C-alpha positions in Angstrom: 15.4 3.8 -7.6 11.8 2.3 -7.6 10.8 -0.1 -5.0 8.1 -2.3 -5.0 5.3 -1.4 -2.0 2.3 -3.5 -0.7 -0.7 -1.8 1.0 -3.5 -3.5 3.4 -6.7 -2.5 3.8 -9.6 -3.5 5.5 -12.3 -3.7 2.8 -15.2 -6.0 1.9 -14.1 -9.4 -0.1 -16.9 -11.9 -0.9 -17.7 -15.1 -2.2 -20.7 -14.0 -5.1 -23.8 -16.1 -6.2 -25.0 -19.4 -4.4 -23.1 -22.2 -2.1 -21.7 -23.9 -5.1 -20.3 -20.2 -6.8 -16.9 -20.0 -6.7 -16.7 -16.2 -7.4 -14.6 -13.8 -5.4 -14.9 -9.6 -5.6 -13.3 -7.4 -3.6 -11.4 -4.3 -3.5 -7.5 -3.8 -3.2 -7.4 -0.3 -2.6 -10.1 2.4 -1.7 -9.6 5.9 -3.0 -10.2 8.8 -0.4 -9.4 6.8 2.5 -7.0 7.7 5.1 -4.4 4.6 6.4 -3.7 4.2 9.8 -0.5 5.8 10.7 2.8 4.1 9.3 5.8 5.0 9.8 5.3 8.6 11.0 2.6 9.5 8.0 -0.3 7.9 6.8 -1.3 7.6 3.3 -4.5 7.8 1.1 -5.1 6.7 -2.9 -6.1 9.5 -5.0 -9.0 8.5 -7.1 -7.6 7.4 -10.7 -4.3 6.4 -9.5 -4.4 3.2 -10.9 -6.0 3.4 -14.3 -2.7 3.9 -16.0 -1.7 -0.1 -14.3 -4.9 -1.7 -15.4 -3.4 -2.8 -18.4 -0.7 -4.4 -16.6 -0.5 -7.9 -16.2 -1.2 -8.7 -12.9 -1.9 -11.7 -10.7 -4.5 -12.4 -7.9 -2.4 -14.3 -5.2 -3.1 -15.6 -2.0 -1.0 -13.8 0.6 1.2 -12.3 -1.8 2.6 -15.5 -2.4 3.8 -16.7 -6.2 3.0 -20.2 -5.1 -0.6 -19.3 -4.9 -1.7 -17.9 -8.2 -5.4 -17.8 -7.8 -5.8 -15.7 -11.4 -4.2 -13.3 -13.7 -5.3 -10.4 -16.3 -3.4 -11.7 -19.3 -5.3 -14.9 -19.5 -8.1 -13.4 -18.9 -9.3 -15.3 -15.4 -8.6 -11.9 -13.5 -10.9 -8.6 -14.0 -9.3 -5.2 -12.6 -11.8 -2.2 -12.4 -11.4 1.2 -11.3 -14.8 2.7 -9.6 -15.8 5.4 -7.8 -14.9 3.4 -4.7 -11.3 2.2 -5.5 -9.7 -0.8 -7.2 -11.9 -3.7 -7.8 -11.1 -7.3 -8.3 -13.1 -10.4 -9.6 -12.6 -13.8 -10.3 -13.7 -17.1 -10.4 -11.0 -19.1 -8.0 -9.5 -22.5 -9.7 -10.0 -25.3 -8.6 -6.6 -26.0 -6.9 -5.7 -26.0 -3.2 -4.9 -22.3 -2.9 -8.2 -21.8 -4.7 -10.4 -24.4 -2.8 -8.7 -23.5 0.5 -9.6 -19.7 0.1 -12.9 -20.2 -0.7 -13.2 -22.2 2.5 -11.5 -19.3 4.8 -13.8 -16.4 3.0 -16.9 -18.9 3.8 -15.6 -19.1 7.5 -14.5 -15.9 7.4 -11.4 -16.0 8.5 -10.0 -14.2 5.4 -11.6 -10.4 5.2 -8.7 -8.0 3.9 -7.4 -7.3 0.4 -3.8 -6.2 -0.5 -2.0 -4.9 -3.4 1.4 -4.6 -4.5 2.7 -1.8 -6.8 5.5 0.7 -7.7 4.9 4.7 -7.2 4.7 6.9 -10.3 3.1 10.1 -9.2 2.8 11.0 -5.0 2.5 14.3 -3.2 3.1 15.1 0.4 0.8 17.2 2.9 1.5 18.1 6.4 -0.4 21.1 8.5 0.8 22.1 11.9 0.6 19.5 14.5 -0.9 16.6 12.2 0.4 13.7 10.9 2.1 14.5 7.2 -0.4 12.3 4.1 1.1 10.9 1.3 -1.5 10.8 -1.4 -0.6 8.1 -4.3 -1.5 10.1 -7.5 -0.6 7.6 -10.2 0.7 4.6 -9.8 3.5 3.0 -12.0 2.7 -0.7 -11.8 0.3 -2.9 -10.3 1.9 -6.2 -9.7 -0.8 -8.2 -8.0 -4.0 -7.9 -5.8 -4.3 -10.3 -2.8 -6.8 -11.6 -0.2 -5.0 -11.8 2.6 -4.7 -13.4 6.3 -3.5 -10.5 8.2 -1.7 -7.2 7.3 1.8 -7.7 5.7 3.8 -5.2 6.5 5.7 -3.2 3.5 9.6 -2.8 3.4 8.8 1.1 3.4 12.1 2.5 2.3 10.9 4.4 -0.7 8.4 5.7 1.6 10.3 6.6 4.0 12.7 8.6 1.7 10.0 10.7 0.5 8.8 11.8 3.3 12.2 12.5 4.6 12.7 14.6 1.3 9.1 16.2 1.4 10.5 17.4 5.0 13.4 18.7 3.7 12.3 20.9 0.8 9.6 22.4 2.9 11.7 23.0 6.0 12.7 26.2 7.2 16.6 26.7 6.7 18.6 26.1 9.7 19.5 28.8 12.3 22.8 29.4 12.7 24.6 27.8 15.3 26.8 29.7 17.4 30.5 29.4 17.6 31.1 29.4 21.4 32.8 26.7 22.9 30.6 25.0 25.0 31.2 26.3 28.7 32.4 23.5 30.3 35.4 23.3 27.4 36.4 26.8 28.8 36.6 25.6 32.1 38.5 22.3 31.3 41.5 24.6 28.9 41.4 27.6 31.8 42.1 24.8 34.1 45.9 23.4 32.3 
């Protein structure tokens, strides 16, 4: 089953141009940068992971809220690109309540993080002795939205956790055979009957 995931990164997001400009640019994801620990693993995005998803009908939403639509690739108001840094987005904030609020919060420095919602097509796992496992997103299947966010919105990571468990099951040494002896306390208990 395909699971939609959301990730938040501390990445640059800013307004461009003069005081009257409404242009917002940012990176929704940064390549080859490890995330903070998430549920027992770290994550990184491989360069080019978004290439196949750039043609999706992607929205720019404020805080992943579909009621706060800022731009959309299908209408030509949202531009996405993948460069050496990561997944870049650019749009003119609309003259709506959501657009005006976002611009004010960007000017004040209240909003500074970006996020994206996606499903995974291809991933790999690596784990070195004594280090935290790393999940690498190799290819994104679908990109739903890019979002300027107020704070990190933690994803429902059922799929990520399940895939970590699968990785560990595949790479774990075979279990040692357990002894069939009864526990000592049971032997004593049975001998007193």
